[in-house]
C-alpha positions in Angstrom: 133.3 -226.6 26.2 133.3 -228.4 22.9 129.5 -228.1 22.8 129.7 -224.4 23.4 132.2 -223.8 20.6 130.1 -226.0 18.2 127.0 -224.0 19.1 128.8 -220.7 18.6 130.1 -221.8 15.2 126.8 -221.3 13.4 125.8 -217.8 12.3 122.1 -218.3 13.0 122.7 -219.5 16.6 124.9 -216.4 17.1 122.0 -214.2 15.8 119.6 -215.9 18.3 122.1 -215.2 21.1 122.2 -211.5 19.9 118.4 -211.4 20.1 118.4 -212.8 23.6 121.0 -210.1 24.7 118.0 -207.7 24.6 116.0 -209.9 27.0 114.0 -213.1 27.2 111.9 -214.1 24.3 109.6 -216.9 23.5 110.4 -219.4 20.8 107.7 -217.9 18.6 109.2 -214.4 19.0 112.6 -215.8 18.1 111.2 -217.8 15.1 109.5 -214.6 13.7 113.0 -213.1 13.2 114.1 -215.7 10.8 112.9 -216.8 7.3 113.6 -220.5 8.0 111.0 -222.9 9.4 110.0 -223.0 13.0 111.5 -226.5 13.1 114.9 -225.3 12.0 114.9 -222.5 14.7 113.8 -225.1 17.3 116.8 -227.2 16.4 119.1 -224.2 16.8 117.5 -223.5 20.2 118.1 -227.1 21.2 121.8 -226.9 20.3 122.1 -223.7 22.3 120.3 -225.2 25.3 122.4 -228.5 25.1 125.5 -226.3 25.3 124.0 -224.4 28.3 124.3 -221.1 26.5 120.5 -220.4 27.0 118.0 -221.3 29.7 114.4 -222.3 28.9 111.4 -222.0 31.2 107.9 -222.9 30.5 105.4 -220.1 30.9 101.9 -221.6 30.3 101.8 -222.7 26.6 105.1 -220.8 25.8 108.8 -221.5 26.4 110.7 -218.5 27.3 114.5 -218.4 26.5 117.2 -216.3 28.0 121.0 -216.1 28.0 122.8 -218.1 30.5 125.5 -215.6 31.3 127.4 -218.0 33.6 128.5 -220.0 30.7 129.6 -216.9 28.8 131.8 -216.0 31.7 133.4 -219.5 31.6 134.0 -219.2 27.8 135.7 -215.8 28.3 137.9 -217.2 31.1 138.8 -220.1 28.8 139.7 -217.8 25.9 141.8 -215.5 28.2 143.9 -218.5 29.3 144.9 -219.0 25.6 146.2 -215.4 25.5 148.3 -215.7 28.6 151.9 -216.4 27.6 153.6 -219.3 29.4 150.5 -220.6 31.2 
């Protein structure tokens, strides 16, 4: 869970997740949305992948990324536990 919160702490990574809410995208499509270098975007994708927030699948010469909704459900459950009094 620490990796998830560390990944979510960065605004650029949250923007990438927001892009992926609209559907799967290639790394190139994601990189086009940012003024930073492709290498920087690639590092952000790596952090998100390591935290299991996104899934990556090779499609020919491209890698397609999409949200891993299972992990988001786990995060929400974790946060809800904090809100329950006496638990």
